[in-house]
C-alpha positions in Angstrom: 33.5 171.8 260.1 31.1 169.5 261.5 27.9 170.8 263.4 27.3 169.3 266.6 24.4 167.5 267.7 23.3 170.4 269.9 23.7 173.0 266.8 20.9 170.6 264.8 18.8 170.6 267.8 18.8 174.4 267.9 18.3 174.4 264.3 15.2 172.6 264.2 13.5 174.0 267.8 14.0 177.7 265.7 11.5 175.9 262.6 8.9 174.7 265.4 9.0 178.1 267.0 5.2 179.4 266.2 5.5 181.9 263.4 7.8 179.3 261.0 5.7 176.2 262.1 2.7 178.2 260.7 4.2 179.0 257.6 5.3 175.7 257.1 2.1 174.1 257.7 0.1 176.3 255.4 2.2 175.3 252.6 1.6 171.5 253.7 -1.8 171.9 253.8 -1.8 173.5 250.2 0.6 170.8 248.7 -2.1 168.2 250.2 -5.2 169.8 249.0 -3.6 170.2 245.3 -2.8 166.3 245.1 -6.5 165.8 246.6 -8.1 167.6 243.9 -5.6 165.5 241.3 -6.2 162.3 242.6 -10.3 163.1 243.1 -10.5 164.5 239.2 -8.5 161.3 237.7 -10.7 159.0 239.7 -14.2 160.3 238.6 -12.9 160.9 235.2 -12.3 157.0 235.2 -15.3 156.3 236.5 -17.0 156.8 232.6 -20.7 158.0 231.4 -22.8 155.5 230.1 -24.6 157.9 227.6 -21.1 158.9 226.2 -20.0 155.2 226.1 -23.3 154.3 223.9 -22.4 156.9 221.5 -18.7 155.5 221.3 -19.6 152.0 220.9 -22.2 152.0 218.6 -20.0 154.4 216.5 -16.7 151.9 216.9 -17.8 148.7 218.0 -21.7 147.7 217.3 -20.1 146.8 213.5 -18.8 143.2 215.1 -20.3 143.4 219.0 -23.5 143.5 220.9 -23.8 143.5 224.3 -25.7 140.4 224.7 -24.9 138.0 222.2 -22.1 136.7 219.7 -21.6 138.3 216.5 -18.5 139.0 214.7 -16.7 139.2 218.1 -17.8 138.3 221.6 -21.0 139.8 223.4 -19.7 142.4 225.7 -22.0 143.0 228.4 -20.0 143.3 231.8 -17.1 142.1 230.0 -14.8 143.7 232.4 -16.1 141.9 235.1 -16.4 138.8 233.6 -12.3 138.9 232.8 -11.5 140.1 236.0 -13.3 137.4 237.8 -12.6 134.4 234.9 -9.1 135.2 233.7 -7.8 137.4 236.7 -7.4 140.7 233.3 -7.9 144.0 234.8 -8.6 147.1 232.8 -5.2 147.9 232.0 -5.3 145.0 230.0 -8.6 145.2 228.6 -7.5 148.9 227.2 -4.5 147.5 226.0 -6.6 145.1 223.9 -9.0 147.8 222.3 -5.9 149.7 221.3 -3.8 147.3 219.8 -5.1 143.5 219.8 -2.3 142.6 217.6 0.3 143.5 219.8 -1.6 142.0 222.7 -1.6 138.7 220.5 2.2 139.0 219.3 3.4 139.6 222.9 2.6 135.8 223.6 -0.7 136.4 226.2 -2.5 133.4 226.8 -6.0 134.3 226.9 -5.6 137.3 223.7 -4.3 133.9 221.8 -6.8 131.8 222.6 -9.4 134.3 221.6 -7.7 135.3 218.5 -8.1 131.4 217.5 -11.5 131.0 218.7 -12.6 133.5 216.7 -11.2 131.9 213.4 -8.2 134.5 213.3 -9.8 137.4 212.7 -8.2 140.3 213.9 -10.0 143.3 215.9 -9.6 146.8 214.5 -7.3 148.7 216.2 -8.4 151.6 218.3 -5.0 153.7 219.1 -7.3 157.1 219.1 -9.8 156.5 221.8 -8.3 158.2 225.1 -8.2 156.2 228.5 -11.8 158.9 228.9 -13.5 157.6 226.2 -12.2 153.8 226.6 -13.7 154.6 230.6 -17.3 156.0 228.9 -16.9 152.8 226.7 -16.8 150.4 229.8 -19.6 152.2 231.9 -21.8 151.6 229.0 -20.8 147.7 228.5 -21.6 147.7 232.8 -24.9 148.7 232.5 -28.1 146.2 233.2 -30.1 144.9 230.3 -33.6 147.0 230.7 -36.4 144.3 230.8 -39.1 145.1 228.2 -41.9 147.2 229.5 -45.0 144.9 230.0 -48.2 145.3 227.6 -50.9 146.4 229.6 -54.3 143.9 229.3 -56.4 145.2 226.3 -53.7 147.7 224.6 -54.6 146.3 221.2 -58.8 147.1 222.0 -57.6 150.3 223.3 -55.4 151.0 220.0 -58.3 150.2 217.8 -60.8 152.1 220.1 -58.5 155.4 220.2 -58.3 154.5 216.3 -61.9 155.0 215.7 -62.5 157.4 217.9 -63.1 155.5 221.1 -66.1 154.1 220.3 -66.2 150.7 218.1 -68.0 151.2 214.8 -69.8 147.8 216.0 -71.0 149.3 219.0 -72.6 153.0 217.2 -74.5 150.0 215.0 -75.4 148.2 218.0 -76.7 151.1 219.6 -78.5 152.4 216.3 -80.3 149.0 215.9 -81.9 149.1 219.2 -83.2 152.9 219.0 -84.9 151.5 215.8 -86.6 148.9 217.3 -87.7 151.1 220.0 -88.9 153.9 217.9 -90.7 151.3 215.6 -92.2 149.5 219.1 -93.3 153.4 220.3 -94.7 154.3 217.1 -96.8 151.1 216.8 -98.3 151.9 220.4 -98.9 155.1 219.6 -101.3 154.2 216.5 -103.0 151.7 218.9 -103.8 154.1 221.3 -105.0 156.7 219.1 -107.6 153.8 217.6 -108.9 153.2 220.7 -108.9 156.8 221.7 -111.1 157.2 218.6 -112.8 153.7 218.9 -114.0 155.3 222.6 -115.5 158.8 221.2 -116.9 157.5 218.3 -114.7 159.0 215.7 -114.8 157.7 212.3 -111.5 157.0 211.2 -111.2 157.3 207.2 -109.4 154.5 205.2 -107.2 155.1 202.9 -109.2 154.4 199.2 -106.9 152.3 196.7 -104.7 154.2 194.8 -102.4 154.1 191.4 -99.1 153.0 192.5 -96.1 154.7 191.8 -94.3 152.6 189.4 -97.7 152.1 187.1 -97.9 155.9 187.1 -94.5 156.3 185.9 -94.6 153.7 183.5 -97.5 155.7 182.1 -95.9 158.8 181.8 -93.9 158.7 178.1 -92.0 161.9 179.0 -90.4 160.7 182.4 -89.7 157.5 180.6 -87.8 158.9 177.4 -85.7 161.5 180.2 -85.3 158.5 182.5 -83.8 156.2 179.3 -81.5 159.3 177.7 -80.0 159.0 181.5 -79.3 155.6 182.1 -77.6 155.5 178.5 -75.3 158.4 179.0 -74.4 157.2 182.6 -73.7 154.0 181.1 -71.6 155.0 178.6 -69.9 157.0 181.0 -69.0 154.4 183.7 -68.5 151.7 181.0 -65.9 154.3 179.5 -64.2 154.9 182.6 -64.1 151.1 183.6 -62.5 149.9 180.4 -59.8 153.3 181.0 -58.7 151.6 184.3 -58.2 148.2 182.4 -54.5 147.5 184.0 -54.1 150.4 185.5 -52.7 149.7 189.3 -52.8 152.4 190.9 -53.4 151.7 195.0 -51.9 148.0 194.3 -50.6 146.6 197.4 -49.9 143.1 197.8 -49.3 141.2 200.5 -45.1 140.2 200.3 -43.7 136.8 201.7 -41.8 138.8 203.8 -43.0 142.0 205.6 -40.8 144.9 204.5 -41.5 147.9 206.2 -40.4 151.2 204.2 -41.3 153.2 206.6 -38.9 152.4 209.3 -35.9 152.0 207.0 -36.4 154.4 204.9 -38.2 157.1 207.0 -37.1 156.4 210.8 -33.8 155.2 209.7 -33.4 157.4 206.8 -32.0 154.4 204.6 -31.3 155.9 201.1 -33.5 154.2 198.4 -30.5 154.0 196.3 -28.5 152.1 198.8 -30.7 148.7 198.3 -31.9 149.9 195.1 -28.5 150.9 193.6 -28.8 150.0 190.2 -31.4 152.4 189.5 -28.9 155.1 189.3 -26.9 153.0 185.9 -29.8 151.0 184.9 -32.9 150.8 183.4 -34.8 148.6 186.1 -34.1 149.9 189.6 -34.0 146.3 190.6 -34.8 143.8 193.5 -32.1 144.2 196.4 -30.8 140.7 197.2 -30.5 139.2 200.3 -26.9 140.5 201.0 -27.8 143.9 201.1 -30.7 142.8 203.8 -27.6 141.0 205.9 -25.4 144.2 205.8 -27.1 145.3 208.4 -29.4 142.5 209.9 -26.5 140.4 210.8 -26.2 143.1 213.3 -30.0 143.7 213.8 -31.5 140.7 215.5 -34.7 142.5 216.8 -36.8 145.0 216.4 -36.5 148.1 219.0 -38.7 150.6 217.4 -42.0 152.3 217.9 -44.7 149.1 217.9 -48.6 149.1 217.0 -51.3 147.0 218.0 -51.2 145.5 214.3 -47.3 145.2 214.5 -45.8 144.3 217.7 -41.9 143.4 218.5 -42.8 139.6 218.0 -44.2 140.1 214.5 -41.1 142.3 213.3 -38.8 140.3 214.9 -40.5 137.2 213.0 -40.1 138.9 209.7 -36.1 139.3 210.8 -35.9 135.4 211.1 -37.4 134.9 208.0 -34.6 136.7 206.1 -32.2 134.8 208.2 -34.0 131.5 207.0 -34.0 132.8 203.4 -30.5 133.5 203.5 -29.5 130.7 205.3 -28.1 132.4 208.2 -27.4 130.6 211.5 -28.4 133.2 214.3 -27.1 131.3 216.9 -23.4 130.5 215.8 -23.2 133.3 213.4 -22.4 131.9 210.1 -24.0 130.6 206.8 -25.0 127.5 206.6 -25.2 127.1 202.7 -29.2 125.9 203.1 -30.8 129.4 201.4 -34.5 129.6 200.0 -35.8 132.0 197.2 -37.8 134.6 198.4 -40.9 135.1 196.3 -41.6 139.0 196.1 -44.5 140.2 194.3 -43.9 143.2 191.8 -46.3 145.8 192.2 -44.9 148.2 189.6 -45.2 146.8 186.1 -44.9 149.0 182.8 -46.4 147.4 179.8 -43.7 145.7 177.5 -45.0 148.6 174.9 -43.5 151.2 177.2 -39.8 151.5 177.7 -38.4 153.6 181.0 -35.4 154.1 182.1 -34.4 154.7 186.0 -30.8 156.3 185.2 -32.4 158.3 182.7 -34.5 160.3 185.3 -32.9 159.4 188.4 -29.2 159.9 187.2 -29.4 162.3 184.6 -32.8 164.4 185.1 -31.8 164.0 189.4 -35.9 163.6 190.4 -36.5 161.9 193.5 -38.2 158.8 194.1 -41.1 159.9 195.9 -41.7 162.0 192.3 -43.1 158.5 190.9 -43.1 156.3 194.2 -44.8 158.7 196.3 -44.2 159.1 200.2 -42.5 155.5 200.4 -40.9 156.9 203.9 -44.6 156.9 205.4 -45.6 153.7 203.9 -45.7 150.4 206.1 -46.9 148.6 203.4 -45.6 149.7 200.1 -48.3 150.2 197.1 -48.5 152.0 193.5 -48.6 155.7 194.6 -49.2 156.6 190.9 -51.4 155.8 187.7 -48.3 155.2 185.7 -50.5 156.1 182.7 -49.6 157.4 179.1 -51.5 160.9 180.0 -49.8 161.0 183.7 -46.2 160.8 182.2 -46.9 163.3 179.2 -48.0 165.9 181.7 -45.3 165.4 184.1 -43.0 166.0 181.0 -44.9 168.6 180.3 -45.0 170.6 183.6 -41.2 169.3 184.3 -37.8 172.1 184.3 -35.1 170.1 183.3 -32.5 171.4 186.3 -29.5 172.3 184.1 -27.8 174.0 187.5 -24.3 171.4 187.8 -26.0 169.2 185.3 -23.4 169.4 182.5 -25.3 166.7 180.3 -27.8 169.6 179.6 -25.8 172.8 179.2 -25.3 172.2 175.7 -28.4 171.4 174.2 -30.4 173.9 177.2 -28.2 177.0 175.5 -29.6 176.1 171.9 -33.1 175.3 172.5 -33.9 178.2 175.2 -32.8 180.4 172.2 -34.8 178.5 170.0 -38.2 178.8 172.4 -37.3 182.1 173.3 -37.3 181.0 177.3 -35.1 180.7 180.0 -36.3 177.2 181.5 -37.1 174.2 179.6 -39.2 171.6 180.0 -38.7 168.3 178.8 -41.1 168.7 176.2 -39.8 171.3 174.7 -36.7 168.7 175.2 -38.2 166.2 173.2 -40.2 164.5 176.0 -43.2 164.0 173.8 -42.0 162.1 171.3 -43.5 158.8 170.3 -39.9 157.1 169.9 -38.9 157.9 173.1 -40.8 155.8 174.9 -42.1 153.5 172.1 -39.5 152.0 169.9 
């Protein structure tokens, strides 16, 4: 049976009565508050954190992209704003491209195919694992403005030099000492002159110094002193001559200037790059090898400027200039991101050089013995300019063999021979000398 118009009005009136109206009003407010908080959370979540975005960018994007210059892919600073302004493409399109660029290209998208062709049909890696929040963080990082380089204060170089010398330069100290000695000499002369005038006024006789035998004549005429001096001079001359001859061919401390400044402190120290990433042949070969420029370009295709700590001697401009030398040697066009084919050989200066009569195998010491590079080459991670740390003499090598115990743990190469020789010598640990490290034929054959 259909209800009349008046019955509907009565029902509405019942709902609008104070108790019922307050009940539904409170429910409506709760629902509105819930949706408001949900919307606010989603909006704030999409704003993005540039700090987290930088970490994500360095992990996923930095191999092919830079914020401010073209690399394997385009520069990405303000990419979201540029795409919206120039191409009318929003964040949704950009996120779809990042997650699966191949699908966007396959869909026939005009701009996607344009970028694909512009970069030599190089497919971009897909990142389906990145969430909306991850992408929002990356967009926030790419939207940050480029930081201006800090101004170099006037006299910074002088201040650095003064700090290294304790605040006062050596030239200033030397000048002050010279002035002091001159004033002292003038003062002594004036005192002597005043005393002489005083003596003349009082009629005091000044005893003149009588001529005495010179010290040199007295020394020459003393036969005992001459004999002792001759013996001392002969012994000292022999000692220093022997020491000088023993240093022939020993280049400890040798630190040549290289054609391209390579800082082991920055690479091995600050950036923690493993020695064998560059000197990979040390694991399997007699020689550690000189890294090819391809090894350098693995990183410096992306790293075109230095942004680390600088000093008065080694500035950012200095390091950037050395990177340019790598590009010139490798034939790399930094602007167009391509090789030109015009290469230049780098004439590196060898630092560690054993005589031909001595045999040394890097792989035996690095891979088999498990020695660290610093054992022979010193703290290279602290060296701005590399130098020969150890003397590399026969005596130095023999002492090392006598004092170094063989590392048997997790080293199957030595297990059998160690078991036999430790029983023979009655010891638990064997040195390299007990293993045959003092035999002449090990290094000379």
